[in-house]
C-alpha positions in Angstrom: -36.8 -126.5 80.0 -34.4 -124.2 78.9 -31.9 -122.5 81.0 -28.1 -120.4 80.9 -26.6 -124.2 79.8 -29.1 -124.1 76.4 -27.3 -123.3 73.4 -29.5 -121.7 70.6 -28.1 -120.8 67.3 -29.8 -118.2 64.8 -28.9 -118.5 61.7 -29.3 -116.1 59.3 -28.9 -116.9 55.0 -27.8 -113.4 53.2 -26.9 -112.7 49.5 -26.5 -109.2 48.6 -29.1 -107.6 51.3 -26.5 -106.1 53.5 -29.1 -103.1 54.2 -31.8 -105.1 54.9 -29.4 -107.6 56.7 -28.4 -105.0 59.1 -31.8 -104.4 59.9 -32.7 -107.6 60.7 -29.5 -108.1 63.0 -30.6 -105.4 64.9 -33.9 -106.5 65.6 -32.5 -109.7 67.0 -29.6 -107.8 69.1 -32.8 -106.6 70.8 -34.1 -110.6 71.3 -30.8 -112.2 72.6 -31.7 -111.7 76.2 -35.6 -112.4 75.9 -34.9 -116.4 76.8 -32.6 -118.0 80.0 -30.3 -119.4 77.0 -26.8 -118.8 75.6 -28.0 -117.0 71.9 -26.0 -116.4 69.6 -26.1 -115.1 65.5 -24.5 -116.4 62.5 -24.1 -115.3 59.3 -24.7 -117.3 56.3 -22.9 -115.4 53.2 -23.7 -116.7 49.6 -22.0 -114.3 47.7 -18.3 -114.8 47.3 -18.1 -110.8 47.5 -18.7 -111.0 51.2 -21.2 -108.3 50.9 -23.1 -109.7 54.3 -19.3 -109.3 56.8 -19.9 -105.7 57.2 -23.6 -106.4 58.6 -22.4 -109.0 60.5 -19.2 -107.5 62.3 -21.4 -104.0 63.1 -23.8 -106.2 65.1 -21.3 -108.5 66.6 -22.6 -111.6 65.1 -20.6 -114.6 63.1 -19.8 -114.4 59.7 -19.3 -117.8 57.6 -18.7 -117.3 53.7 -20.2 -120.2 52.1 -19.2 -119.6 48.1 -21.1 -122.8 46.6 -24.1 -121.5 45.0 -27.9 -121.9 46.1 -29.9 -122.2 49.4 -29.2 -125.8 50.2 -25.3 -124.9 50.1 -26.0 -122.2 52.7 -28.7 -124.0 54.9 -26.5 -127.1 55.0 -23.6 -124.6 56.1 -26.3 -123.6 58.9 -26.2 -127.1 60.0 -22.4 -127.3 60.2 -22.4 -124.6 62.1 -24.9 -125.6 64.9 -23.4 -129.1 64.8 -19.9 -128.2 65.3 -20.8 -125.4 67.5 -23.0 -128.2 69.8 -26.3 -125.9 69.9 -29.5 -127.4 71.1 -31.7 -125.5 68.8 -30.9 -124.4 65.2 -33.4 -121.4 64.4 -33.7 -119.9 60.7 -34.7 -116.5 59.7 -34.4 -114.9 56.3 -32.1 -111.7 55.6 -35.5 -109.7 54.2 -37.5 -109.8 57.7 -38.0 -108.2 60.8 -39.2 -110.4 64.1 -41.7 -108.8 66.2 -41.4 -108.4 69.8 -41.4 -112.0 71.6 -40.6 -114.1 68.5 -37.5 -115.8 69.4 -39.6 -116.5 73.0 -42.5 -117.9 71.3 -40.8 -119.7 68.4 -38.8 -121.5 71.4 -41.4 -122.3 73.9 -43.0 -125.1 72.6 -39.3 -127.2 71.7 -38.6 -126.2 76.1 -41.7 -127.5 76.8 -40.7 -130.9 74.5 -44.0 -130.6 72.6 -41.9 -130.4 69.3 -38.4 -131.3 67.5 -39.2 -128.3 65.2 -41.2 -124.6 65.7 -42.9 -123.3 62.8 -43.7 -119.3 63.1 -45.9 -117.3 61.1 -44.8 -115.0 58.5 -47.0 -111.8 57.5 -46.1 -109.5 54.3 -45.4 -105.8 54.0 -44.5 -103.9 50.7 -41.8 -102.0 49.9 -44.9 -100.0 47.6 -48.7 -100.3 47.2 -48.9 -103.4 44.7 -51.2 -103.9 42.1 -55.0 -104.6 42.4 -54.5 -107.9 40.7 -51.8 -109.2 43.4 -54.7 -107.5 46.5 -57.5 -109.5 44.9 -55.7 -112.8 44.4 -54.6 -112.3 48.4 -50.7 -113.9 47.3 -49.2 -112.8 49.9 -50.9 -114.1 52.9 -49.9 -117.1 53.9 -52.0 -120.5 55.3 -53.0 -120.0 59.1 -52.3 -122.9 61.4 -53.3 -122.8 64.7 -51.3 -123.2 67.4 -49.8 -126.2 68.2 -51.6 -128.0 65.5 -49.0 -130.4 63.7 -47.3 -129.8 60.0 -46.6 -132.5 57.5 -43.7 -129.9 56.2 -42.6 -126.2 56.6 -40.8 -123.2 55.3 -37.7 -122.5 56.9 -37.8 -118.7 57.0 -39.1 -118.6 60.4 -37.9 -122.3 61.8 -36.5 -123.9 65.0 -35.2 -127.1 64.9 -33.8 -129.6 67.3 -30.1 -129.8 66.4 -30.5 -133.6 68.1 -32.5 -134.7 65.7 -30.2 -133.8 62.6 -27.5 -135.8 64.7 -29.9 -138.7 64.8 -31.7 -138.6 61.4 -27.9 -137.5 59.4 -30.7 -135.7 57.3 -29.2 -132.6 55.1 -30.8 -130.0 52.5 -30.8 -131.7 49.2 -28.5 -129.6 46.7 -31.0 -130.8 43.8 -33.0 -128.3 45.0 -30.1 -125.2 45.3 -30.7 -123.5 42.2 -34.7 -124.3 42.3 -35.7 -123.4 45.4 -38.6 -125.6 47.4 -35.4 -127.7 49.7 -36.8 -126.4 52.3 -39.9 -128.2 52.1 -37.9 -131.3 50.8 -36.1 -130.9 54.2 -38.9 -130.9 56.7 -40.6 -133.3 54.9 -37.7 -135.9 55.1 -37.8 -135.2 58.6 -41.5 -136.0 59.1 -41.4 -139.1 57.1 -38.5 -140.4 60.1 -41.1 -138.9 63.1 -40.1 -135.5 63.6 -42.9 -133.7 65.2 -43.6 -129.8 63.5 -46.0 -127.5 65.4 -46.9 -123.9 64.5 -46.4 -121.6 66.6 -48.7 -118.3 65.4 -47.2 -116.3 68.0 -43.9 -116.3 67.0 -44.1 -113.6 64.0 -41.7 -112.1 61.4 -42.7 -110.0 58.8 -41.7 -110.1 55.4 -40.9 -106.8 53.3 -41.2 -107.8 49.6 -39.7 -105.4 47.5 -41.8 -104.0 44.4 -40.2 -106.6 41.9 -41.9 -109.3 43.5 -45.3 -107.7 43.6 -45.9 -108.2 39.7 -48.3 -110.7 38.0 -45.2 -112.2 36.3 -43.6 -113.1 39.4 -46.5 -114.9 41.1 -46.9 -116.5 38.2 -43.2 -117.5 37.9 -43.3 -118.4 41.7 -46.6 -120.3 41.5 -44.9 -122.5 38.8 -41.6 -123.4 40.1 -43.4 -124.4 43.7 -45.4 -126.6 41.5 -42.5 -128.2 39.9 -40.6 -128.5 43.1 -44.1 -129.9 45.2 -43.9 -132.8 42.3 -40.1 -133.4 42.6 -39.9 -133.3 46.2 -42.9 -135.8 46.7 -41.0 -138.1 43.9 -37.6 -138.2 45.3 -38.8 -138.9 48.3 -40.3 -142.4 46.9 -38.6 -146.0 47.6 -38.1 -147.9 44.3 -38.5 -147.4 40.7 -42.5 -148.6 41.1 -43.3 -146.1 43.1 -41.5 -143.8 41.8 -42.8 -144.2 38.2 -46.2 -144.5 40.3 -45.6 -140.5 41.8 -44.2 -139.2 38.0 -48.0 -140.5 36.5 -50.2 -139.1 39.8 -48.2 -135.6 39.7 -48.4 -135.4 36.1 -52.7 -135.9 36.0 -53.0 -133.7 39.2 -51.4 -130.7 37.3 -52.8 -131.4 33.9 -56.1 -131.4 35.7 -55.3 -127.7 38.1 -54.2 -126.4 35.2 -57.7 -127.0 33.2 -58.9 -125.5 36.3 -57.4 -122.8 36.9 -57.7 -122.2 33.3 -61.4 -122.4 33.3 -61.8 -120.0 36.7 -60.0 -117.2 34.8 -62.3 -117.9 31.7 -65.1 -117.2 34.6 -63.3 -114.3 35.7 -62.8 -113.1 32.2 -66.6 -113.5 31.6 -67.8 -111.8 34.7 -64.8 -109.3 34.9 -64.1 -110.4 38.4 -60.2 -109.8 39.0 -60.4 -112.1 42.1 -61.5 -115.1 39.9 -58.8 -114.1 37.0 -55.6 -114.1 39.5 -56.4 -117.0 41.1 -57.4 -119.0 37.9 -54.3 -117.9 36.8 -51.6 -119.0 39.7 -53.7 -122.0 39.6 -53.2 -122.4 36.1 -49.7 -122.3 36.2 -49.1 -124.1 39.7 -50.6 -127.2 37.9 -48.8 -126.7 34.6 -45.7 -126.6 37.3 -47.0 -129.9 38.8 -47.2 -131.8 35.4 -43.7 -130.4 34.6 -42.3 -131.4 37.9 -43.6 -135.0 37.2 -41.8 -134.9 34.4 -38.7 -134.2 35.9 -38.2 -130.6 34.6 -36.2 -128.3 36.5 -37.1 -124.8 36.9 -33.7 -122.7 38.1 -35.0 -119.8 40.2 -32.1 -119.1 41.2 -29.8 -118.0 39.1 -26.6 -117.0 39.1 -26.6 -112.9 39.5 -24.3 -109.9 38.3 -22.5 -108.1 41.0 -24.4 -105.0 42.1 
């Protein structure tokens, strides 16, 4: 059970999105009193220019600058904040998201009941501009749904609660090999589950992800599919013990990736013949992800998060 002595820290990684960050911080302020606990918010700013500082100050949130580039460094700063502050739970939410009413209470509930070490909420997408038919037909921004309380082998960190005690006991951190490639969250939570951590789904803990126009395009979807393929393979390989198991996993991902790529090309071809946008779109993404898995099996790293020029 949680009470006035329970400390929950909400961490918001941010990079050059001050307007969206301000919107999120306003929404978080409205939920901090929904549960009988001490709830604090910290903004982890990955922009050396400190573009998130004003929004954090206006919302009276804590602020921490993390100049080292990459998502893993930012998330590790959040782990340090939670441990240093003596927080009982750490919650991650992205700066381009907005929580629904009751989000924090729904996310905290399984953890406070003692049934979970990590709790993964649901993410829904809304588009800033109407997406192309190809995007809608493929259903690419619809996430996999999990039942309430269902165990999960891994989870993303854009809507996630972590019991800080498991961080202290395991010492597991985000692997900075994934800092520029993405996939650091799945690697991190996979490592925790291998140490016995329980991740459960909380579908009533909803946040809305606002998709900008430059992401609602076929090219972005295919690049993301390729990247996810590479990091899926690399994460699994990196968790292997010993040279023999590592080699086996490399060969397995090479074979699995090539098989998926061929299946994707086949589905795309069916779509081309039948003029089905659904088959063309989903086939193309399956092929891109399969090629990424095969590439990841060879050790290839796709740097999705490259240094960006100042706004």
